[in-house]
C-alpha positions in Angstrom: 14.7 -15.4 23.4 14.7 -12.3 21.0 11.7 -10.1 21.6 9.3 -9.9 18.6 7.0 -7.0 18.0 3.3 -7.4 17.3 4.0 -6.9 13.6 6.4 -9.8 13.5 9.7 -7.8 13.6 12.4 -8.6 16.1 13.8 -5.7 18.2 17.3 -6.8 17.3 16.5 -6.8 13.6 15.0 -3.3 13.7 18.1 -2.1 15.5 20.2 -3.5 12.5 18.1 -1.4 10.1 19.0 1.7 12.0 22.7 0.7 12.2 22.7 0.4 8.3 21.4 3.9 8.0 23.8 5.3 10.6 26.7 3.7 8.9 25.6 5.2 5.5 25.8 8.6 7.2 29.0 8.0 9.1 31.1 7.0 6.0 29.8 10.1 4.2 27.8 8.4 1.5 25.0 10.9 2.2 23.9 13.3 4.8 20.9 11.2 5.8 18.5 8.4 5.1 15.1 7.1 6.0 13.8 3.6 6.1 10.2 2.4 6.5 9.0 -1.1 7.4 5.4 -2.1 7.8 3.9 -5.5 8.5 0.6 -6.8 9.9 -0.5 -3.3 10.7 2.7 -2.3 12.5 4.9 0.5 11.1 8.5 1.4 11.9 10.2 4.5 10.5 13.9 4.9 11.1 15.7 8.1 10.2 19.4 9.0 10.4 21.4 12.1 9.6 20.2 15.4 8.2 18.6 16.9 5.1 21.9 18.3 3.7 25.7 18.5 4.2 25.5 22.3 4.2 23.3 25.2 5.1 20.1 25.1 7.1 19.6 21.5 6.0 22.7 20.4 7.9 20.9 21.3 11.1 17.5 19.7 10.2 17.2 16.0 11.0 15.7 13.5 8.5 12.2 12.6 9.5 9.0 10.8 8.5 7.7 14.0 6.9 11.0 14.9 5.0 10.3 15.7 1.4 12.1 13.6 -1.2 12.3 13.5 -5.0 11.0 9.9 -5.6 12.0 10.0 -9.3 11.0 6.8 -11.1 8.8 5.7 -8.2 6.5 8.2 -9.8 5.7 5.6 -12.5 3.6 3.3 -10.3 1.6 6.3 -9.1 0.9 7.3 -12.7 -0.1 3.7 -13.5 -2.5 3.7 -10.6 -4.0 7.0 -11.7 -4.5 5.6 -15.2 -6.2 2.5 -13.9 -8.6 4.6 -12.0 -9.7 6.1 -15.3 -9.9 2.6 -16.8 -12.3 1.6 -13.9 -14.5 4.5 -14.8 -14.3 3.7 -18.5 -12.8 7.0 -19.4 -9.9 5.0 -20.8 -9.7 1.4 -22.0 -6.6 -0.7 -21.8 -6.8 -2.2 -25.2 -8.3 0.6 -27.3 -6.0 2.5 -29.6 -4.8 5.8 -28.1 -5.1 7.5 -31.6 -8.3 9.4 -30.8 -6.7 11.2 -27.9 -3.1 11.2 -29.2 -3.5 11.6 -33.0 0.2 12.4 -33.1 0.9 8.7 -32.6 -1.5 7.4 -35.3 -0.1 5.6 -38.3 3.4 5.3 -36.9 6.4 4.2 -38.9 8.8 1.6 -37.5 12.5 1.4 -38.1 13.5 -1.4 -40.4 16.7 -1.7 -38.4 16.7 -0.3 -34.8 20.3 0.8 -35.3 19.8 2.1 -38.9 18.9 5.4 -40.5 15.7 7.1 -39.5 14.2 7.2 -43.0 14.4 3.4 -43.5 11.0 2.3 -42.1 8.1 0.0 -42.4 4.5 0.7 -41.2 3.4 -0.2 -37.7 1.4 -3.4 -37.7 -1.1 -2.1 -35.2 -2.0 1.0 -33.1 -0.5 1.7 -29.7 -2.8 1.0 -26.7 -2.8 2.1 -23.1 -1.7 -1.4 -22.1 1.4 -0.9 -24.3 2.1 2.4 -22.5 1.8 1.0 -19.0 4.0 -2.0 -19.8 6.6 0.1 -21.8 5.8 -1.9 -24.9 4.7 0.9 -27.1 7.7 0.5 -29.4 10.0 3.2 -28.2 11.8 4.4 -25.1 15.3 5.2 -23.7 18.0 3.8 -26.0 21.4 3.6 -24.4 24.2 4.2 -26.9 27.3 6.3 -27.5 26.4 9.6 -29.1 26.6 9.5 -32.9 26.4 5.7 -33.1 22.6 5.0 -33.2 20.5 7.6 -35.0 17.3 6.9 -33.1 19.1 7.2 -29.8 20.4 10.7 -30.7 16.9 11.7 -32.0 15.1 10.5 -28.8 17.8 12.2 -26.6 17.1 15.5 -28.4 13.3 15.3 -27.9 13.1 17.2 -24.7 15.7 19.9 -25.4 14.8 23.5 -25.2 16.2 26.3 -27.3 19.0 27.3 -25.0 20.1 27.9 -21.4 17.1 28.5 -19.1 14.6 27.0 -21.6 12.6 24.3 -19.7 12.0 22.4 -22.9 8.8 21.6 -24.8 5.3 21.5 -23.4 3.7 18.1 -23.2 1.7 18.8 -26.4 4.9 19.8 -28.3 6.8 16.9 -26.9 4.2 14.4 -28.1 4.2 16.1 -31.5 8.0 15.6 -31.7 7.7 12.0 -30.6 5.1 11.2 -33.2 7.4 12.7 -35.9 10.0 10.0 -35.1 9.8 6.3 -36.1 9.3 3.7 -33.4 12.3 1.5 -32.6 10.2 -1.7 -32.9 6.7 -2.8 -33.5 4.1 -2.0 -30.7 4.0 -4.9 -28.3 7.2 -6.5 -29.5 9.6 -5.6 -26.6 10.0 -3.7 -23.3 11.8 -0.3 -23.7 11.9 1.7 -20.5 10.8 5.2 -19.7 8.8 6.9 -22.5 5.5 4.9 -21.9 4.7 6.7 -18.6 5.3 10.1 -20.1 2.9 9.4 -22.9 0.4 8.0 -20.3 0.6 11.4 -18.6 -0.3 13.3 -21.8 -3.1 10.8 -22.5 -4.7 11.2 -19.0 -4.6 15.0 -19.2 -6.3 14.9 -22.6 -8.8 12.3 -21.5 -9.9 14.4 -18.5 -9.3 17.8 -19.9 -7.3 18.6 -16.7 -3.6 19.3 -16.1 -1.8 16.2 -15.1 -0.9 17.4 -11.6 -4.6 18.0 -10.9 -5.5 14.6 -12.1 -3.0 12.9 -9.8 -4.0 15.1 -6.9 -7.7 14.4 -7.3 -7.5 10.7 -8.0 -4.6 9.6 -5.8 -3.3 12.1 -3.3 -6.6 13.6 -2.0 -8.4 10.2 -1.5 -5.3 8.9 0.4 -4.7 12.1 2.4 -1.3 12.6 0.7 -1.2 16.4 1.1 2.6 16.7 0.6 2.9 14.5 -2.5 2.9 16.4 -5.8 4.9 17.7 -8.8 6.3 20.8 -7.1 7.3 22.0 -3.6 5.7 25.2 -2.3 7.7 27.9 -0.5 6.1 26.9 2.8 7.5 23.3 2.5 10.9 24.0 1.0 12.6 23.7 4.4 11.6 20.0 4.5 13.0 19.1 1.1 16.2 17.1 1.3 19.1 18.2 -0.9 20.0 15.8 -3.7 23.6 14.9 -4.4 25.6 13.3 -7.2 29.2 12.1 -7.4 31.7 14.4 -9.2 33.6 12.0 -11.4 36.7 14.2 -11.4 37.0 14.8 -7.7 35.2 11.8 -6.2 33.3 14.2 -4.0 29.5 14.6 -3.6 28.2 17.8 -5.0 24.7 19.3 -5.0 22.5 18.0 -7.9 19.3 19.7 -6.8 18.7 21.9 -3.8 15.7 23.1 -1.8 15.3 26.0 -4.3 15.9 23.9 -7.4 13.8 22.3 -10.1 10.9 21.1 -7.8 10.1 24.7 -6.9 9.1 25.3 -10.6 6.1 24.0 -12.6 6.4 20.4 -13.8 7.9 19.7 -17.2 6.7 17.2 -19.8 8.9 14.5 -18.1 6.9 14.7 -14.8 4.9 11.4 -15.3 8.2 9.4 -15.5 9.9 10.8 -12.5 8.6 14.2 -11.2 6.9 13.5 -7.9 8.0 14.6 -4.5 6.6 12.7 -1.5 7.5 11.9 2.1 8.4 8.5 3.6 5.1 8.3 5.5 3.0 9.4 2.5 4.6 6.9 0.1 3.9 4.2 2.7 0.3 5.2 2.5 0.3 4.7 -1.3 2.2 1.4 -1.0 -0.1 0.1 1.8 -3.2 1.0 -0.3 -1.9 -1.2 -3.1 -1.3 -4.0 -0.6 -4.6 -3.9 1.2 -6.9 -1.0 0.3 -9.7 -0.2 -2.1 -10.0 3.6 -1.8 -8.5 4.3 -5.2 -8.6 1.0 -7.0 -10.4 -2.3 -6.9 -8.4 -5.4 -5.9 -8.8 -6.7 -9.4 -7.1 -3.6 -10.8 -4.2 -3.9 -8.3 -3.8 -7.5 -9.2 -3.5 -6.6 -12.9 -1.0 -3.8 -12.2 1.2 -6.1 -10.1 1.3 -9.1 -12.5 4.1 -9.7 -14.9 2.9 -8.8 -18.4 6.1 -9.7 -20.4 6.3 -13.0 -22.2 9.5 -15.0 -22.3 9.9 -14.0 -26.0 9.6 -10.3 -25.1 12.1 -10.6 -22.3 14.5 -12.4 -24.6 14.7 -9.4 -27.0 14.5 -6.7 -24.3 17.3 -5.3 -22.4 17.7 -3.5 -19.0 20.4 -2.8 -16.5 21.6 -4.9 -14.7 22.0 -7.7 -17.3 20.3 -10.3 -15.1 17.1 -8.1 -14.6 14.8 -10.3 -16.7 16.0 -13.5 -15.1 14.5 -12.4 -11.8 12.0 -9.8 -12.7 9.1 -9.0 -15.1 7.1 -5.8 -15.6 3.6 -4.9 -14.5 2.0 -1.5 -14.9 4.6 1.1 -14.0 6.7 -1.3 -11.8 8.8 -4.4 -11.6 7.4 -7.7 -10.5 9.8 -10.3 -8.9 9.3 -13.7 -10.7 11.5 -15.8 -8.4 13.2 -15.5 -5.0 16.8 -15.8 -6.1 18.5 -14.9 -2.8 17.6 -13.8 0.7 15.0 -11.1 0.4 11.7 -10.3 -1.3 9.4 -13.3 -2.3 8.3 -14.2 -5.8 5.3 -12.0 -6.5 6.8 -9.0 -4.8 6.5 -5.7 -6.7 7.8 -2.2 -6.6 10.3 0.1 -8.1 13.2 2.5 -7.4 14.3 6.0 -8.4 17.3 7.9 -9.6 17.9 9.7 -6.2 18.1 6.6 -4.1 14.4 5.9 -3.5 13.5 2.2 -3.3 10.2 0.5 -2.5 8.9 -3.0 -2.5 5.6 -4.7 -1.4 5.9 -8.3 -0.5 2.4 -9.8 -0.3 3.6 -13.2 0.8 5.1 -11.6 3.9 2.5 -8.8 4.2 5.4 -6.3 4.2 6.1 -2.9 2.8 9.8 -1.8 2.6 10.9 1.7 1.7 14.4 3.1 1.6 15.0 6.8 0.7 18.3 8.5 0.3 18.9 11.6 -1.9 21.9 10.8 -4.1 22.6 9.3 -7.5 24.8 6.2 -8.0 23.1 4.7 -5.0 22.7 1.1 -6.4 26.4 0.5 -5.7 26.3 1.6 -2.1 26.3 -1.0 0.7 23.2 0.7 2.3 20.9 -0.9 -0.4 21.7 -4.5 0.2 22.3 -3.8 3.9 18.8 -2.5 4.3 17.2 -5.4 2.5 19.2 -8.0 4.5 18.4 -6.3 7.7 14.7 -5.9 6.9 14.2 -9.6 6.1 16.4 -10.7 9.0 14.2 -8.6 11.2 11.4 -11.2 10.4 13.6 -14.2 10.7 15.3 -13.6 14.0 
């Protein structure tokens, strides 16, 4: 009979998880990878490969304390931070954000989402924090060919600087630019990804009178002992930062997208609340486990609210996301997805989590009392076999 660990994982299943990571490295899809599985108080961290293909990183093994860009997995951290302010009544979920964000007061809304920017109607109501956390504020990332949808071009230009080397606008300047544009749709009408968390970051900084990185550190990282998690990497830690890669479309080769001396060595930009955090596998496990069981940063009631699906069937019907089947299997909570049905072998209905641009993936499965984290450092990772291979191996580790 297969040996089962105290946490309910089989030894054979855990070996499969490691094999998936090693295969990812062997075929050259990335220099390394780390997987974390936790269940019933037992934690397993598997690491394969190195921090980089080249340089000193090629001689440094991936480990539990390797620093990774977690990209959009920043969003649930920002949502938890916002909920801590709600619990202290510094912010309220359903109050208008206008007093703190006057740039977003009295917004205009496009009469036609694909039409000219000057053809608008008044917003039917103000934007609220709940709208921001659920990406229903009325604007967000619009995917369109350049020159085909005016609002898509205008939103794409929001964060641009004045030239090479210009980091782009400050958060205050960015929110001013956003407020000068019309909304794509009425507040609360539909889900549009990405801009809500950025606005939430500006809101929290103004509500507290503190820089966003201080707010996140004081409310999330310090209470949880997450000393390596933040919006920048210090010189003393740069040697633990894995290099990020992207696929060169012309050559089919992986090239460096961001190295140990790249963007995360500099101060955070206005985009930080949507995807600017760096963390480690063991520290993100701490955050994920806190949502599953803890009460150090939030009450269980707040976590339940964060991890519930807040989108109505009508909102899902008029919203879009990639892949096309997303809203058939998922909804959206505060800063994260929520699985609404178990469509295939893997996470249960009610599971929640999110992923990031650089191949970071996390899910909490309350029904199985399990945390699963997979971290690579390359773009275009969703199409790689390591993703489904990891999920299959993780759930088979319980079933064996």
